[in-house]
C-alpha positions in Angstrom: 97.5 -39.2 17.2 98.4 -40.9 20.5 96.3 -40.3 23.6 99.3 -38.7 25.2 99.8 -36.2 22.4 96.0 -35.5 22.3 96.1 -34.6 26.0 99.1 -32.4 25.4 97.6 -30.4 22.5 93.9 -30.5 23.5 93.8 -27.0 25.2 95.4 -25.4 22.2 93.1 -27.2 19.8 90.0 -26.1 21.8 91.2 -22.5 21.9 91.7 -22.4 18.1 88.1 -23.5 17.4 86.0 -20.5 16.3 83.4 -19.8 18.9 84.8 -22.3 21.3 83.5 -22.2 24.9 87.0 -23.2 26.2 89.9 -21.0 27.2 93.4 -22.3 26.9 93.4 -23.3 30.5 90.3 -25.4 30.1 88.0 -22.8 31.8 84.6 -22.5 30.2 84.0 -19.1 28.7 80.6 -17.4 28.9 79.5 -14.4 26.8 76.3 -13.0 25.5 76.2 -14.9 22.2 76.9 -18.2 23.9 74.4 -17.5 26.6 71.7 -16.8 24.0 72.7 -19.9 22.0 72.6 -22.2 25.1 74.6 -25.4 25.6 77.1 -23.9 28.0 76.7 -27.2 30.0 74.4 -30.2 29.6 70.8 -29.1 29.8 71.5 -25.4 29.4 68.6 -24.1 27.2 69.1 -21.0 24.9 68.7 -17.7 26.6 68.8 -16.8 30.3 69.5 -18.1 32.8 72.7 -19.7 31.8 72.5 -23.0 33.7 75.6 -24.6 35.1 75.1 -28.3 35.7 78.7 -29.5 35.7 81.5 -28.8 38.3 84.4 -26.7 37.0 85.7 -23.2 36.4 83.7 -20.6 34.4 84.7 -17.2 33.2 83.0 -14.3 31.5 84.6 -13.2 28.3 82.2 -10.3 27.9 79.3 -8.6 29.6 75.9 -10.2 29.9 72.7 -8.1 29.4 69.6 -9.5 31.0 66.3 -8.5 29.2 64.0 -7.8 32.1 63.8 -7.6 35.9 62.2 -11.0 36.4 64.9 -13.1 34.6 67.8 -14.7 36.3 71.3 -14.4 34.7 73.2 -17.5 35.9 71.9 -20.6 37.7 74.4 -22.8 39.5 73.3 -26.4 40.0 76.6 -28.2 40.5 79.7 -28.0 42.7 82.5 -27.2 43.1 82.1 -24.3 40.7 84.1 -21.1 40.4 82.6 -18.2 38.4 85.2 -15.5 37.5 83.4 -12.4 36.2 86.8 -11.4 34.9 86.2 -7.7 35.3 83.0 -7.8 33.3 79.4 -7.1 34.5 76.0 -8.7 34.5 73.6 -6.0 33.6 69.9 -5.8 34.2 67.5 -2.9 33.6 66.8 -1.9 37.2 68.0 1.6 38.3 68.1 2.5 42.0 68.7 6.1 43.2 68.4 8.0 46.4 65.2 10.2 46.3 64.5 13.5 47.9 63.5 11.9 51.2 66.9 10.0 51.3 65.1 6.7 50.7 66.3 4.3 47.9 63.8 3.9 45.1 64.2 1.5 42.1 62.6 1.6 38.7 62.3 -2.1 38.1 62.3 -4.4 41.1 61.3 -7.9 40.3 62.4 -11.6 40.9 65.4 -11.8 38.6 68.7 -12.5 40.3 72.2 -12.1 39.0 73.5 -15.5 40.2 71.4 -18.0 42.0 72.9 -21.1 43.6 70.6 -24.1 44.1 71.4 -26.0 47.3 75.1 -26.8 46.5 78.2 -26.0 48.4 81.7 -24.9 47.4 80.8 -22.1 45.0 83.1 -19.1 44.4 82.0 -15.9 42.7 84.8 -13.4 41.9 86.0 -10.2 40.2 83.3 -8.2 38.6 80.0 -6.3 38.8 76.4 -7.3 39.1 74.0 -4.4 38.6 70.4 -3.7 37.6 68.8 -7.0 38.7 65.2 -6.9 39.8 66.0 -9.1 42.9 69.2 -10.0 44.7 72.5 -9.7 42.9 73.5 -13.1 44.4 71.0 -15.4 46.1 71.8 -18.8 47.8 75.5 -19.1 46.9 75.6 -22.7 48.3 74.1 -24.6 51.2 77.0 -24.2 53.5 79.9 -21.9 54.6 82.2 -23.0 51.7 80.5 -20.4 49.5 83.0 -17.6 48.8 82.3 -14.2 47.2 85.2 -11.8 46.7 86.0 -8.5 44.9 82.5 -7.8 43.5 80.5 -4.6 43.0 76.8 -5.2 43.5 74.9 -2.0 42.6 71.4 -0.9 41.8 69.7 -4.3 42.4 66.5 -5.1 44.2 68.8 -6.5 47.0 72.5 -7.2 47.4 74.0 -10.6 48.4 72.2 -13.3 50.3 74.6 -16.3 51.1 75.4 -18.7 54.0 79.1 -18.2 53.1 81.8 -15.5 53.2 81.8 -12.1 51.5 85.1 -10.2 51.3 86.5 -7.1 49.5 83.1 -6.3 48.0 81.2 -3.0 47.5 77.4 -3.0 47.9 75.9 0.3 46.7 72.4 1.7 46.1 70.6 -1.6 46.3 66.9 -1.3 47.1 66.8 -3.8 50.0 69.3 -5.4 52.3 72.9 -5.2 51.1 74.8 -8.2 52.5 73.4 -11.2 54.5 76.1 -13.8 55.1 77.9 -15.9 57.7 81.1 -13.8 57.5 81.6 -10.3 56.0 85.1 -8.8 55.9 86.6 -5.6 54.4 83.5 -4.5 52.5 82.1 -1.1 51.6 78.4 -1.0 52.1 76.8 2.4 51.4 73.3 3.8 50.5 71.3 0.7 50.5 67.6 0.7 51.3 67.5 -2.0 54.0 70.0 -3.5 56.4 73.7 -2.8 55.6 75.3 -6.0 56.9 73.7 -9.0 58.7 75.9 -11.8 59.8 75.7 -15.0 61.8 79.4 -15.4 62.3 82.0 -12.6 61.8 81.9 -9.0 60.6 85.3 -7.3 60.6 86.9 -4.3 59.0 83.8 -3.1 57.1 82.7 0.4 56.3 78.9 0.6 56.6 77.3 3.9 55.9 74.0 5.6 55.1 71.8 2.5 54.9 68.1 2.7 55.5 67.9 -0.1 58.1 70.4 -1.2 60.8 73.9 -0.6 59.7 75.3 -3.8 61.3 73.3 -6.7 62.8 75.1 -9.7 64.3 73.3 -12.9 65.3 75.5 -14.7 67.9 78.5 -13.1 66.1 81.9 -11.4 66.5 81.6 -7.8 65.3 85.1 -6.4 65.3 86.6 -3.2 64.0 83.7 -1.9 61.8 82.8 1.7 60.9 79.0 2.1 61.2 77.8 5.6 60.5 74.8 7.5 59.2 72.4 4.4 59.1 68.8 4.2 60.1 70.0 2.4 63.3 73.6 1.8 64.3 74.9 -1.6 65.5 72.6 -4.3 66.9 73.7 -7.7 68.3 71.8 -10.8 69.4 73.6 -12.2 72.4 75.8 -14.0 73.0 78.0 -11.9 70.7 81.4 -10.1 70.9 81.3 -6.4 70.0 84.9 -5.1 69.9 86.6 -2.0 68.5 83.7 -0.6 66.4 83.2 3.0 65.6 79.4 3.7 65.7 78.1 7.2 65.3 75.6 9.5 63.7 73.0 6.8 63.2 69.3 7.1 63.8 67.6 5.8 66.9 68.3 6.7 70.5 71.3 4.4 71.0 74.2 3.7 68.7 74.9 0.2 70.0 72.1 -2.1 71.0 72.6 -5.5 72.7 69.8 -8.0 73.2 70.9 -8.9 76.8 73.8 -8.9 79.2 75.5 -12.0 77.8 77.2 -10.0 75.0 80.8 -8.9 75.6 81.4 -5.3 74.4 84.6 -3.4 74.7 86.6 -0.5 73.3 83.8 0.6 71.0 83.3 4.3 70.1 81.2 5.5 71.7 81.7 3.1 74.6 78.0 2.9 75.4 75.7 0.0 75.0 72.1 -0.6 75.9 70.0 -3.7 76.3 66.6 -3.2 74.6 63.5 -4.5 76.3 62.5 -6.3 73.1 64.1 -9.4 71.7 65.9 -9.4 68.3 66.1 -12.3 65.8 68.1 -13.1 62.8 65.2 -12.5 60.4 63.7 -9.5 62.2 66.2 -7.2 63.8 65.0 -3.9 65.2 65.5 -2.1 61.9 62.1 -1.9 60.5 60.9 -3.7 57.4 63.5 -4.2 54.7 62.8 -4.8 51.0 64.4 -8.3 50.8 64.1 -10.2 47.6 65.5 -13.7 47.3 
């Protein structure tokens, strides 16, 4: 067979091989049997975590079940990489619920993360659910702002998403610690998490952030625009210089709904249109929200 014909028919040949890791479009498929067998990429040992050492596109073809709260599910050590959860879920044993005192308690917090990204950029994680992990659902997600997380549900983990990139169209619910820490967070629903709802160092816009134990929204030299922040331990906090525009902030704990670190912030058309400059300084790592159960 000529090389030209081989290239033409290779995708179909791979798809026809029983147990093949390859979809018709050349995407590498991941499911529970292949994860347990190992060999997804070079150096991937049997069992978890599935270790991705080669750039490319990867897709779940079934759910993954993680055995305990201290085991990672997927480790990314190459770029560029796209992981499409394809509507499936990564499932750990941790269960988080709201107890009688309205705090979030979890049955199995640990160090295991759903997807951990080791100091590489240009990683995308899309279209599925990560729940029940002992630690963060996603940790790292690249060393720069090219990390992209979209259309996920992260629920009942020790913590939600920790990334220097962008998170969009994602739901973070009932995680024991902080829900989303990122450079940019847009159009997300963040509800009933034990720590901070959303912490950004760039942009937060169009998010609904409710009933979280710590600060609902904290911006570190950021643009905080058009967010609903309601029923959290503390409302909206901004480390100046920041722009705080068009947010609805009400029924949160603390004496003030909107707190700015000093007068260099620009705040306008917020509801309520009242801001205060606290006498204490805030920082990216320690906003005035109390301790949060952050697990990386």
